[in-house]
A tleap script that builds the chain and sets N, CA, C and O, in Angstrom:
source leaprc.protein.ff14SB
mol = sequence {
  NMET LEU LYS TRP LEU SER ARG SER THR PHE
  LEU ARG GLN GLY GLY SER TYR PHE VAL ILE
  GLY LEU LEU GLN LEU PHE VAL ASP TRP ALA
  MET PHE VAL LEU LEU SER ALA LEU GLY LEU
  ALA VAL GLU PRO ALA ASN VAL ALA GLY ARG
  ILE THR GLY ALA MET LEU GLY PHE TRP LEU
  ASN GLY ARG PHE THR PHE ALA GLY GLU ASP
  THR ALA VAL GLY ARG ARG GLN PHE ALA ARG
  PHE ALA VAL MET TRP VAL ALA THR THR ALA
  ILE SER THR TRP ALA VAL GLY HIE VAL ASP
  ASP THR VAL GLY LEU LYS TRP ALA TRP ILE
  ALA LYS PRO ALA ILE ASP LEU ALA LEU SER
  ALA ALA GLY PHE LEU LEU SER ARG HIE TRP
  VAL TYR ARG CARG
}
set mol.1.N position { -59.601 -11.066 131.390 }
set mol.1.CA position { -60.239 -10.632 130.519 }
set mol.1.C position { -59.695 -11.098 129.381 }
set mol.1.O position { -58.555 -11.550 129.283 }
set mol.2.N position { -60.542 -10.989 128.459 }
set mol.2.CA position { -59.948 -11.582 126.927 }
set mol.2.C position { -59.329 -10.224 126.646 }
set mol.2.O position { -59.417 -9.255 127.401 }
set mol.3.N position { -58.800 -10.251 125.674 }
set mol.3.CA position { -57.763 -8.908 124.736 }
set mol.3.C position { -58.962 -8.119 124.348 }
set mol.3.O position { -59.244 -7.005 124.790 }
set mol.4.N position { -59.868 -9.041 123.180 }
set mol.4.CA position { -60.367 -7.815 122.332 }
set mol.4.C position { -61.874 -7.426 123.443 }
set mol.4.O position { -62.631 -6.482 123.217 }
set mol.5.N position { -61.981 -8.098 124.253 }
set mol.5.CA position { -63.162 -7.013 125.003 }
set mol.5.C position { -62.120 -6.238 125.634 }
set mol.5.O position { -62.774 -5.568 126.433 }
set mol.6.N position { -61.610 -6.097 125.695 }
set mol.6.CA position { -61.034 -4.732 127.189 }
set mol.6.C position { -61.904 -3.391 125.978 }
set mol.6.O position { -62.454 -3.322 124.879 }
set mol.7.N position { -61.609 -2.752 126.858 }
set mol.7.CA position { -61.503 -0.702 126.948 }
set mol.7.C position { -61.138 -0.954 125.987 }
set mol.7.O position { -61.680 -1.381 124.967 }
set mol.8.N position { -59.441 -0.517 126.437 }
set mol.8.CA position { -58.520 0.331 125.105 }
set mol.8.C position { -58.696 -0.446 123.993 }
set mol.8.O position { -58.783 0.198 122.947 }
set mol.9.N position { -58.796 -1.942 123.878 }
set mol.9.CA position { -58.849 -2.814 122.461 }
set mol.9.C position { -59.731 -1.891 122.103 }
set mol.9.O position { -59.330 -0.756 121.845 }
set mol.10.N position { -60.992 -2.195 122.030 }
set mol.10.CA position { -62.454 -1.371 121.428 }
set mol.10.C position { -61.860 0.073 121.308 }
set mol.10.O position { -61.892 0.329 120.105 }
set mol.11.N position { -61.424 0.955 121.873 }
set mol.11.CA position { -60.962 1.635 121.425 }
set mol.11.C position { -60.196 2.203 120.534 }
set mol.11.O position { -60.480 3.133 119.778 }
set mol.12.N position { -59.303 1.674 120.629 }
set mol.12.CA position { -57.858 1.638 119.538 }
set mol.12.C position { -58.785 0.434 118.403 }
set mol.12.O position { -57.930 0.010 117.625 }
set mol.13.N position { -59.805 -0.046 118.158 }
set mol.13.CA position { -59.748 -0.776 117.078 }
set mol.13.C position { -60.573 0.423 116.540 }
set mol.13.O position { -60.359 0.605 115.342 }
set mol.14.N position { -61.430 1.263 117.075 }
set mol.14.CA position { -62.835 1.726 116.465 }
set mol.14.C position { -62.353 3.252 116.487 }
set mol.14.O position { -63.112 4.201 116.682 }
set mol.15.N position { -60.968 3.345 116.256 }
set mol.15.CA position { -60.420 4.358 115.911 }
set mol.15.C position { -59.662 4.528 114.833 }
set mol.15.O position { -59.533 5.663 114.375 }
set mol.16.N position { -59.216 3.756 114.414 }
set mol.16.CA position { -58.255 2.729 113.352 }
set mol.16.C position { -59.784 2.856 112.424 }
set mol.16.O position { -60.093 3.699 111.583 }
set mol.17.N position { -60.534 1.731 112.919 }
set mol.17.CA position { -61.136 1.882 111.621 }
set mol.17.C position { -62.288 2.852 111.156 }
set mol.17.O position { -63.109 2.857 110.239 }
set mol.18.N position { -61.990 3.610 112.137 }
set mol.18.CA position { -62.923 4.831 111.760 }
set mol.18.C position { -62.205 5.905 110.373 }
set mol.18.O position { -62.659 6.473 109.380 }
set mol.19.N position { -60.857 5.749 111.026 }
set mol.19.CA position { -60.030 6.635 109.783 }
set mol.19.C position { -59.695 5.868 108.758 }
set mol.19.O position { -59.440 6.695 107.883 }
set mol.20.N position { -59.505 4.644 108.232 }
set mol.20.CA position { -59.147 3.345 107.793 }
set mol.20.C position { -61.246 3.648 107.118 }
set mol.20.O position { -61.368 3.229 105.967 }
set mol.21.N position { -62.045 4.002 107.469 }
set mol.21.CA position { -63.378 3.956 106.523 }
set mol.21.C position { -63.712 4.902 105.761 }
set mol.21.O position { -64.459 4.803 104.787 }
set mol.22.N position { -62.846 6.484 106.404 }
set mol.22.CA position { -62.699 7.679 105.908 }
set mol.22.C position { -62.307 7.133 105.122 }
set mol.22.O position { -63.087 6.431 104.478 }
set mol.23.N position { -61.192 7.161 104.837 }
set mol.23.CA position { -60.454 6.658 103.045 }
set mol.23.C position { -61.154 6.093 102.475 }
set mol.23.O position { -61.402 6.582 101.373 }
set mol.24.N position { -61.605 5.279 102.696 }
set mol.24.CA position { -62.511 3.459 102.239 }
set mol.24.C position { -64.021 4.773 101.954 }
set mol.24.O position { -64.513 5.159 100.894 }
set mol.25.N position { -64.232 4.995 102.830 }
set mol.25.CA position { -65.246 6.598 101.969 }
set mol.25.C position { -65.487 7.007 100.793 }
set mol.25.O position { -66.298 7.048 99.868 }
set mol.26.N position { -63.985 7.438 101.356 }
set mol.26.CA position { -63.770 8.477 100.180 }
set mol.26.C position { -63.883 8.204 98.525 }
set mol.26.O position { -64.468 8.741 97.585 }
set mol.27.N position { -63.038 7.126 98.703 }
set mol.27.CA position { -62.157 6.057 97.198 }
set mol.27.C position { -63.958 5.594 96.954 }
set mol.27.O position { -64.281 5.438 95.776 }
set mol.28.N position { -64.948 5.409 97.910 }
set mol.28.CA position { -66.097 4.346 97.490 }
set mol.28.C position { -66.687 5.859 96.726 }
set mol.28.O position { -67.179 5.866 95.597 }
set mol.29.N position { -66.572 6.727 97.332 }
set mol.29.CA position { -67.371 8.025 96.860 }
set mol.29.C position { -67.254 8.686 95.668 }
set mol.29.O position { -68.178 8.903 94.883 }
set mol.30.N position { -66.079 9.011 95.538 }
set mol.30.CA position { -65.171 9.303 94.706 }
set mol.30.C position { -65.377 8.367 93.237 }
set mol.30.O position { -66.017 8.938 92.354 }
set mol.31.N position { -65.130 7.690 93.093 }
set mol.31.CA position { -65.719 6.564 92.441 }
set mol.31.C position { -67.340 6.270 91.699 }
set mol.31.O position { -67.670 6.039 90.535 }
set mol.32.N position { -68.319 6.437 93.303 }
set mol.32.CA position { -69.531 6.739 92.650 }
set mol.32.C position { -69.845 7.953 91.910 }
set mol.32.O position { -70.641 8.144 90.990 }
set mol.33.N position { -68.796 8.965 92.701 }
set mol.33.CA position { -69.981 9.987 91.457 }
set mol.33.C position { -69.338 10.113 90.414 }
set mol.33.O position { -70.031 10.299 89.414 }
set mol.34.N position { -67.836 10.067 90.217 }
set mol.34.CA position { -66.991 9.878 88.660 }
set mol.34.C position { -68.154 9.288 88.033 }
set mol.34.O position { -69.098 9.948 87.598 }
set mol.35.N position { -68.055 7.946 87.996 }
set mol.35.CA position { -69.269 6.711 87.766 }
set mol.35.C position { -70.709 7.208 86.755 }
set mol.35.O position { -70.785 6.936 85.557 }
set mol.36.N position { -71.751 7.955 87.507 }
set mol.36.CA position { -72.769 8.192 88.357 }
set mol.36.C position { -72.563 9.449 87.003 }
set mol.36.O position { -73.027 9.182 85.895 }
set mol.37.N position { -71.925 10.627 87.218 }
set mol.37.CA position { -71.553 11.483 86.209 }
set mol.37.C position { -71.444 11.499 84.678 }
set mol.37.O position { -71.744 12.313 83.805 }
set mol.38.N position { -70.874 10.232 84.702 }
set mol.38.CA position { -70.086 9.951 83.216 }
set mol.38.C position { -71.603 9.401 82.604 }
set mol.38.O position { -71.697 9.517 81.382 }
set mol.39.N position { -73.126 8.656 83.501 }
set mol.39.CA position { -73.607 8.867 83.278 }
set mol.39.C position { -74.302 6.821 83.438 }
set mol.39.O position { -75.326 6.269 83.035 }
set mol.40.N position { -73.101 6.336 84.204 }
set mol.40.CA position { -73.682 4.847 84.147 }
set mol.40.C position { -74.701 5.303 85.056 }
set mol.40.O position { -74.684 6.363 85.681 }
set mol.41.N position { -76.026 3.978 85.090 }
set mol.41.CA position { -76.809 4.258 86.486 }
set mol.41.C position { -76.399 4.416 87.929 }
set mol.41.O position { -75.202 4.508 88.202 }
set mol.42.N position { -77.194 4.448 88.739 }
set mol.42.CA position { -76.868 5.068 89.997 }
set mol.42.C position { -75.970 3.269 90.876 }
set mol.42.O position { -74.899 3.007 91.424 }
set mol.43.N position { -77.235 2.511 90.511 }
set mol.43.CA position { -77.222 1.259 91.105 }
set mol.43.C position { -75.538 0.603 90.370 }
set mol.43.O position { -74.841 0.564 91.384 }
set mol.44.N position { -74.758 0.179 89.342 }
set mol.44.CA position { -73.689 -0.083 89.193 }
set mol.44.C position { -73.121 0.717 89.501 }
set mol.44.O position { -71.959 0.335 89.357 }
set mol.45.N position { -73.112 2.084 90.026 }
set mol.45.CA position { -71.954 3.210 90.853 }
set mol.45.C position { -72.088 2.779 91.151 }
set mol.45.O position { -71.535 1.722 90.847 }
set mol.46.N position { -72.942 2.779 92.152 }
set mol.46.CA position { -72.467 2.707 93.526 }
set mol.46.C position { -71.942 1.308 94.042 }
set mol.46.O position { -71.355 1.247 95.123 }
set mol.47.N position { -72.135 0.290 93.339 }
set mol.47.CA position { -71.797 -1.084 93.229 }
set mol.47.C position { -70.338 -1.011 93.197 }
set mol.47.O position { -69.648 -1.571 94.049 }
set mol.48.N position { -69.894 -0.385 92.308 }
set mol.48.CA position { -68.638 -0.486 91.660 }
set mol.48.C position { -67.534 0.531 92.436 }
set mol.48.O position { -66.379 0.174 92.670 }
set mol.49.N position { -68.030 1.736 92.765 }
set mol.49.CA position { -68.081 2.414 93.962 }
set mol.49.C position { -67.361 1.256 95.496 }
set mol.49.O position { -66.293 1.171 96.103 }
set mol.50.N position { -68.144 0.859 95.519 }
set mol.50.CA position { -68.274 0.013 97.217 }
set mol.50.C position { -67.258 -0.937 96.799 }
set mol.50.O position { -66.510 -1.262 97.722 }
set mol.51.N position { -67.013 -1.475 95.680 }
set mol.51.CA position { -65.514 -2.870 95.459 }
set mol.51.C position { -64.270 -1.997 95.476 }
set mol.51.O position { -63.252 -2.463 95.987 }
set mol.52.N position { -64.264 -1.076 95.090 }
set mol.52.CA position { -62.545 -0.123 94.918 }
set mol.52.C position { -62.890 0.084 96.932 }
set mol.52.O position { -62.292 -0.705 97.665 }
set mol.53.N position { -63.670 0.963 97.469 }
set mol.53.CA position { -63.108 1.170 98.737 }
set mol.53.C position { -63.220 -0.460 99.596 }
set mol.53.O position { -62.664 -0.606 100.684 }
set mol.54.N position { -63.955 -1.525 98.976 }
set mol.54.CA position { -63.713 -2.506 99.791 }
set mol.54.C position { -62.697 -3.509 99.622 }
set mol.54.O position { -62.455 -4.363 100.475 }
set mol.55.N position { -62.195 -3.420 98.689 }
set mol.55.CA position { -60.499 -3.955 98.133 }
set mol.55.C position { -59.490 -3.009 99.123 }
set mol.55.O position { -58.857 -3.813 99.808 }
set mol.56.N position { -59.227 -2.093 99.352 }
set mol.56.CA position { -58.821 -1.404 99.716 }
set mol.56.C position { -59.071 -1.280 101.661 }
set mol.56.O position { -58.081 -1.048 102.355 }
set mol.57.N position { -60.121 -1.421 102.155 }
set mol.57.CA position { -60.861 -1.682 103.426 }
set mol.57.C position { -60.430 -3.097 104.006 }
set mol.57.O position { -59.899 -3.165 105.115 }
set mol.58.N position { -60.605 -3.920 103.440 }
set mol.58.CA position { -60.827 -5.748 103.714 }
set mol.58.C position { -58.889 -5.808 104.299 }
set mol.58.O position { -58.559 -6.422 105.313 }
set mol.59.N position { -58.093 -5.210 103.598 }
set mol.59.CA position { -56.909 -5.559 103.954 }
set mol.59.C position { -56.393 -4.348 104.804 }
set mol.59.O position { -55.439 -4.774 105.455 }
set mol.60.N position { -56.573 -3.237 105.039 }
set mol.60.CA position { -55.819 -2.501 105.772 }
set mol.60.C position { -56.902 -2.731 107.387 }
set mol.60.O position { -56.421 -2.388 108.467 }
set mol.61.N position { -57.990 -3.188 107.324 }
set mol.61.CA position { -59.102 -3.751 109.087 }
set mol.61.C position { -58.085 -4.504 109.218 }
set mol.61.O position { -57.465 -4.503 110.281 }
set mol.62.N position { -57.708 -5.305 108.150 }
set mol.62.CA position { -57.458 -6.747 108.554 }
set mol.62.C position { -55.983 -6.856 109.037 }
set mol.62.O position { -55.567 -7.450 110.032 }
set mol.63.N position { -55.419 -6.283 108.283 }
set mol.63.CA position { -53.737 -5.909 109.036 }
set mol.63.C position { -53.578 -5.084 110.061 }
set mol.63.O position { -52.735 -5.412 110.896 }
set mol.64.N position { -54.331 -3.825 110.261 }
set mol.64.CA position { -53.893 -3.622 110.866 }
set mol.64.C position { -54.883 -2.834 112.091 }
set mol.64.O position { -54.382 -2.681 113.205 }
set mol.65.N position { -56.061 -2.429 111.869 }
set mol.65.CA position { -57.504 -2.323 112.351 }
set mol.65.C position { -57.478 -4.113 114.185 }
set mol.65.O position { -57.575 -4.184 115.410 }
set mol.66.N position { -57.315 -4.871 113.174 }
set mol.66.CA position { -58.319 -6.389 113.596 }
set mol.66.C position { -57.018 -7.093 114.306 }
set mol.66.O position { -56.982 -7.837 115.286 }
set mol.67.N position { -55.593 -6.424 113.175 }
set mol.67.CA position { -55.062 -7.401 113.642 }
set mol.67.C position { -54.411 -8.182 115.225 }
set mol.67.O position { -54.079 -7.526 116.212 }
set mol.68.N position { -54.377 -9.090 115.160 }
set mol.68.CA position { -53.531 -9.949 116.336 }
set mol.68.C position { -53.903 -11.200 116.275 }
set mol.68.O position { -54.341 -11.847 115.324 }
set mol.69.N position { -53.638 -11.578 117.668 }
set mol.69.CA position { -53.285 -13.775 118.135 }
set mol.69.C position { -54.319 -14.033 117.466 }
set mol.69.O position { -54.119 -14.616 116.400 }
set mol.70.N position { -55.563 -13.745 117.789 }
set mol.70.CA position { -56.864 -14.589 117.815 }
set mol.70.C position { -57.653 -14.359 116.213 }
set mol.70.O position { -58.642 -14.982 115.830 }
set mol.71.N position { -56.647 -12.920 115.169 }
set mol.71.CA position { -57.699 -13.106 113.912 }
set mol.71.C position { -56.273 -13.368 112.875 }
set mol.71.O position { -55.093 -13.609 113.130 }
set mol.72.N position { -56.951 -13.210 111.761 }
set mol.72.CA position { -56.074 -13.298 110.554 }
set mol.72.C position { -56.980 -12.651 109.393 }
set mol.72.O position { -58.008 -11.983 109.497 }
set mol.73.N position { -56.175 -13.117 108.108 }
set mol.73.CA position { -56.732 -11.853 106.816 }
set mol.73.C position { -56.662 -13.517 105.812 }
set mol.73.O position { -55.691 -13.469 105.058 }
set mol.74.N position { -56.979 -14.061 105.758 }
set mol.74.CA position { -57.463 -15.442 104.841 }
set mol.74.C position { -58.769 -15.361 103.538 }
set mol.74.O position { -59.550 -14.576 103.000 }
set mol.75.N position { -58.394 -16.545 103.533 }
set mol.75.CA position { -59.703 -17.110 102.870 }
set mol.75.C position { -60.885 -16.631 103.866 }
set mol.75.O position { -61.289 -15.478 104.013 }
set mol.76.N position { -61.228 -17.520 104.356 }
set mol.76.CA position { -62.667 -17.590 105.615 }
set mol.76.C position { -62.782 -16.263 105.883 }
set mol.76.O position { -63.913 -15.776 105.890 }
set mol.77.N position { -61.703 -15.489 106.137 }
set mol.77.CA position { -62.186 -14.015 106.599 }
set mol.77.C position { -62.601 -13.346 105.365 }
set mol.77.O position { -63.569 -12.586 105.340 }
set mol.78.N position { -62.030 -13.562 104.548 }
set mol.78.CA position { -62.309 -12.940 102.735 }
set mol.78.C position { -63.978 -13.673 102.330 }
set mol.78.O position { -64.577 -13.193 101.367 }
set mol.79.N position { -64.565 -14.723 103.059 }
set mol.79.CA position { -65.630 -15.037 102.716 }
set mol.79.C position { -66.994 -14.349 103.645 }
set mol.79.O position { -68.050 -13.786 103.357 }
set mol.80.N position { -66.112 -14.862 105.214 }
set mol.80.CA position { -66.905 -13.947 106.048 }
set mol.80.C position { -67.399 -12.269 105.377 }
set mol.80.O position { -68.582 -11.928 105.378 }
set mol.81.N position { -66.011 -11.144 104.709 }
set mol.81.CA position { -65.917 -10.157 104.942 }
set mol.81.C position { -67.009 -9.878 103.357 }
set mol.81.O position { -67.575 -8.827 103.056 }
set mol.82.N position { -67.022 -11.265 102.542 }
set mol.82.CA position { -67.697 -10.837 101.202 }
set mol.82.C position { -69.613 -11.063 101.419 }
set mol.82.O position { -70.551 -10.571 100.792 }
set mol.83.N position { -69.569 -12.015 102.577 }
set mol.83.CA position { -70.960 -11.887 102.920 }
set mol.83.C position { -72.032 -10.785 103.030 }
set mol.83.O position { -73.200 -10.480 102.789 }
set mol.84.N position { -70.350 -10.222 103.779 }
set mol.84.CA position { -70.915 -8.889 104.722 }
set mol.84.C position { -71.213 -7.927 103.700 }
set mol.84.O position { -72.328 -7.481 103.428 }
set mol.85.N position { -69.861 -7.582 103.032 }
set mol.85.CA position { -69.806 -7.138 101.374 }
set mol.85.C position { -70.745 -6.601 100.993 }
set mol.85.O position { -70.800 -5.391 100.778 }
set mol.86.N position { -72.130 -7.807 100.759 }
set mol.86.CA position { -72.920 -8.599 99.890 }
set mol.86.C position { -74.070 -7.394 100.677 }
set mol.86.O position { -74.544 -6.376 100.172 }
set mol.87.N position { -74.222 -7.809 101.696 }
set mol.87.CA position { -75.874 -7.646 102.353 }
set mol.87.C position { -75.689 -5.825 103.125 }
set mol.87.O position { -76.404 -5.324 103.993 }
set mol.88.N position { -74.646 -5.285 102.508 }
set mol.88.CA position { -74.745 -3.937 102.957 }
set mol.88.C position { -74.758 -2.807 102.001 }
set mol.88.O position { -75.208 -1.662 102.027 }
set mol.89.N position { -73.842 -3.825 100.802 }
set mol.89.CA position { -74.004 -2.808 99.693 }
set mol.89.C position { -75.386 -3.126 99.068 }
set mol.89.O position { -75.940 -2.076 98.740 }
set mol.90.N position { -76.169 -4.294 98.778 }
set mol.90.CA position { -77.362 -4.312 98.523 }
set mol.90.C position { -78.401 -2.906 99.219 }
set mol.90.O position { -79.115 -2.082 98.647 }
set mol.91.N position { -78.191 -3.046 100.157 }
set mol.91.CA position { -78.780 -1.739 101.157 }
set mol.91.C position { -78.711 -0.380 100.878 }
set mol.91.O position { -79.565 0.483 100.680 }
set mol.92.N position { -76.711 -0.397 100.928 }
set mol.92.CA position { -76.775 1.072 100.460 }
set mol.92.C position { -76.970 0.879 99.121 }
set mol.92.O position { -77.199 2.021 98.722 }
set mol.93.N position { -77.033 -0.010 97.976 }
set mol.93.CA position { -77.403 0.514 96.298 }
set mol.93.C position { -79.061 0.379 96.393 }
set mol.93.O position { -79.619 0.461 95.299 }
set mol.94.N position { -79.696 0.236 97.240 }
set mol.94.CA position { -81.425 0.485 97.225 }
set mol.94.C position { -81.667 1.401 97.794 }
set mol.94.O position { -82.433 2.128 97.163 }
set mol.95.N position { -81.158 2.073 99.504 }
set mol.95.CA position { -80.925 3.191 99.920 }
set mol.95.C position { -80.725 4.274 98.727 }
set mol.95.O position { -81.720 4.955 98.478 }
set mol.96.N position { -79.230 4.579 97.746 }
set mol.96.CA position { -79.083 5.380 96.769 }
set mol.96.C position { -79.523 5.188 96.025 }
set mol.96.O position { -79.291 5.940 95.079 }
set mol.97.N position { -80.348 4.241 95.838 }
set mol.97.CA position { -80.852 4.933 94.351 }
set mol.97.C position { -82.525 4.906 94.188 }
set mol.97.O position { -83.397 4.940 93.320 }
set mol.98.N position { -82.364 4.827 95.503 }
set mol.98.CA position { -84.508 5.308 96.100 }
set mol.98.C position { -84.168 6.655 96.205 }
set mol.98.O position { -84.844 7.481 95.591 }
set mol.99.N position { -83.109 7.045 96.974 }
set mol.99.CA position { -82.697 8.634 96.964 }
set mol.99.C position { -82.942 9.477 95.009 }
set mol.99.O position { -83.597 10.372 94.474 }
set mol.100.N position { -81.951 8.460 94.648 }
set mol.100.CA position { -82.035 9.101 92.991 }
set mol.100.C position { -83.414 9.254 92.448 }
set mol.100.O position { -83.778 10.109 91.641 }
set mol.101.N position { -84.252 8.165 93.078 }
set mol.101.CA position { -85.679 8.058 92.472 }
set mol.101.C position { -86.246 9.243 92.719 }
set mol.101.O position { -86.377 10.227 91.992 }
set mol.102.N position { -86.488 9.092 93.554 }
set mol.102.CA position { -87.139 10.787 94.677 }
set mol.102.C position { -86.881 11.589 94.191 }
set mol.102.O position { -87.591 12.006 93.275 }
set mol.103.N position { -85.687 12.238 94.573 }
set mol.103.CA position { -85.025 13.628 94.452 }
set mol.103.C position { -84.049 14.062 93.235 }
set mol.103.O position { -84.026 15.087 92.554 }
set mol.104.N position { -83.202 12.820 93.219 }
set mol.104.CA position { -82.173 13.232 91.950 }
set mol.104.C position { -80.994 13.153 92.220 }
set mol.104.O position { -80.637 13.407 93.370 }
set mol.105.N position { -79.963 12.740 91.133 }
set mol.105.CA position { -78.704 12.478 91.357 }
set mol.105.C position { -77.876 13.301 92.198 }
set mol.105.O position { -77.071 12.740 92.940 }
set mol.106.N position { -77.968 14.596 92.182 }
set mol.106.CA position { -77.149 14.827 93.110 }
set mol.106.C position { -77.480 14.524 94.813 }
set mol.106.O position { -76.541 14.481 95.609 }
set mol.107.N position { -78.826 14.335 95.234 }
set mol.107.CA position { -79.343 14.312 96.517 }
set mol.107.C position { -78.389 13.278 96.435 }
set mol.107.O position { -77.466 13.253 97.249 }
set mol.108.N position { -78.530 12.104 95.233 }
set mol.108.CA position { -77.694 10.218 96.025 }
set mol.108.C position { -76.917 11.003 96.528 }
set mol.108.O position { -76.997 11.197 97.741 }
set mol.109.N position { -75.500 11.988 95.402 }
set mol.109.CA position { -74.459 11.740 95.676 }
set mol.109.C position { -73.884 12.736 97.402 }
set mol.109.O position { -72.932 12.662 98.179 }
set mol.110.N position { -74.733 13.305 97.314 }
set mol.110.CA position { -74.588 13.764 99.314 }
set mol.110.C position { -75.635 12.556 100.245 }
set mol.110.O position { -75.681 12.811 101.448 }
set mol.111.N position { -76.217 11.662 99.921 }
set mol.111.CA position { -77.443 10.774 100.865 }
set mol.111.C position { -75.505 9.829 101.151 }
set mol.111.O position { -74.892 9.817 102.219 }
set mol.112.N position { -75.078 9.245 99.934 }
set mol.112.CA position { -74.930 8.223 99.649 }
set mol.112.C position { -73.301 8.016 100.759 }
set mol.112.O position { -72.962 6.933 101.237 }
set mol.113.N position { -72.559 9.281 100.940 }
set mol.113.CA position { -71.711 8.926 102.797 }
set mol.113.C position { -72.427 8.644 103.616 }
set mol.113.O position { -72.012 7.959 104.551 }
set mol.114.N position { -73.841 9.092 103.560 }
set mol.114.CA position { -74.612 9.409 104.755 }
set mol.114.C position { -75.438 7.547 105.284 }
set mol.114.O position { -75.495 7.046 106.407 }
set mol.115.N position { -75.875 7.061 104.121 }
set mol.115.CA position { -75.802 6.454 104.134 }
set mol.115.C position { -74.722 5.141 104.159 }
set mol.115.O position { -74.986 3.948 104.311 }
set mol.116.N position { -73.861 5.573 104.023 }
set mol.116.CA position { -72.949 4.055 104.449 }
set mol.116.C position { -71.902 4.282 105.771 }
set mol.116.O position { -71.305 3.439 106.441 }
set mol.117.N position { -71.926 5.935 105.885 }
set mol.117.CA position { -71.695 5.788 107.284 }
set mol.117.C position { -72.619 5.352 108.191 }
set mol.117.O position { -72.030 5.415 109.270 }
set mol.118.N position { -74.075 4.820 108.436 }
set mol.118.CA position { -74.711 4.085 109.355 }
set mol.118.C position { -74.604 2.677 108.830 }
set mol.118.O position { -74.779 1.723 109.587 }
set mol.119.N position { -74.356 2.542 107.711 }
set mol.119.CA position { -73.844 1.173 107.631 }
set mol.119.C position { -72.283 0.549 108.234 }
set mol.119.O position { -71.891 -0.616 108.162 }
set mol.120.N position { -71.918 1.155 108.543 }
set mol.120.CA position { -70.693 1.511 108.891 }
set mol.120.C position { -70.367 0.860 109.939 }
set mol.120.O position { -69.510 -0.024 109.954 }
set mol.121.N position { -71.440 1.484 111.521 }
set mol.121.CA position { -71.867 0.913 112.677 }
set mol.121.C position { -71.727 -0.595 112.616 }
set mol.121.O position { -70.919 -1.144 113.365 }
set mol.122.N position { -72.598 -1.426 111.615 }
set mol.122.CA position { -72.499 -2.641 111.893 }
set mol.122.C position { -71.459 -3.708 111.054 }
set mol.122.O position { -71.086 -4.855 111.301 }
set mol.123.N position { -71.234 -2.944 110.158 }
set mol.123.CA position { -69.539 -3.174 109.174 }
set mol.123.C position { -68.427 -3.468 110.552 }
set mol.123.O position { -67.753 -4.475 110.773 }
set mol.124.N position { -68.507 -2.481 111.167 }
set mol.124.CA position { -67.537 -2.570 112.142 }
set mol.124.C position { -67.568 -3.630 113.687 }
set mol.124.O position { -66.535 -3.966 114.266 }
set mol.125.N position { -68.702 -3.950 114.055 }
set mol.125.CA position { -68.936 -5.019 115.035 }
set mol.125.C position { -68.728 -6.451 114.348 }
set mol.125.O position { -67.965 -7.318 114.773 }
set mol.126.N position { -69.576 -6.549 113.161 }
set mol.126.CA position { -69.855 -7.730 112.202 }
set mol.126.C position { -67.955 -8.326 111.922 }
set mol.126.O position { -67.450 -9.447 111.863 }
set mol.127.N position { -67.353 -6.844 111.806 }
set mol.127.CA position { -65.594 -7.068 111.332 }
set mol.127.C position { -64.659 -7.423 112.621 }
set mol.127.O position { -63.680 -8.166 112.563 }
set mol.128.N position { -65.191 -6.679 113.947 }
set mol.128.CA position { -64.337 -7.235 115.112 }
set mol.128.C position { -65.187 -8.369 115.587 }
set mol.128.O position { -64.405 -8.819 116.424 }
set mol.129.N position { -66.457 -9.320 115.662 }
set mol.129.CA position { -66.335 -10.575 116.797 }
set mol.129.C position { -66.449 -11.708 115.701 }
set mol.129.O position { -66.530 -12.884 116.054 }
set mol.130.N position { -66.456 -11.250 114.020 }
set mol.130.CA position { -67.024 -12.614 112.707 }
set mol.130.C position { -66.012 -12.646 112.226 }
set mol.130.O position { -65.146 -13.519 112.287 }
set mol.131.N position { -66.037 -11.264 111.468 }
set mol.131.CA position { -65.348 -11.331 109.998 }
set mol.131.C position { -63.737 -11.722 110.222 }
set mol.131.O position { -63.442 -12.795 109.697 }
set mol.132.N position { -62.438 -10.907 111.043 }
set mol.132.CA position { -60.974 -11.690 111.135 }
set mol.132.C position { -61.011 -12.127 112.350 }
set mol.132.O position { -60.348 -11.432 113.120 }
set mol.133.N position { -61.626 -13.171 112.898 }
set mol.133.CA position { -61.975 -14.349 113.520 }
set mol.133.C position { -61.017 -15.442 112.935 }
set mol.133.O position { -60.756 -15.658 111.752 }
set mol.134.N position { -60.549 -16.093 114.083 }
set mol.134.CA position { -60.133 -17.157 112.927 }
set mol.134.C position { -60.525 -18.372 113.084 }
set mol.134.O position { -60.241 -19.225 112.242 }
savepdb mol mol.pdb
quit
């Protein structure tokens, strides 16, 4: 069986992705709350938060979570990551903006971690099987 298909590798990668993701989520959320509390509109504050979290997460996941003989962290992987990031950021920004429009900013602050956590499951599978592949 291929190494990246084994159950133990999947569990190790899942655990590492989860821990790095929590750190990434906290950095993203803190930047989002800070900027939106200072008066920046929710949508650009969300994008700014996701950029700071993404810079951290791309490198850590590439070097630790998905590191192996059949993986890499280079231009090709970054281009794939960028495609995934744009798609998930569009969904996250729309959802957070919708919550803000519907029930207000403080609810958007609460909803953002749940929205981004839900998107992280797709991010894990895409990262594991597409982003970090050679």
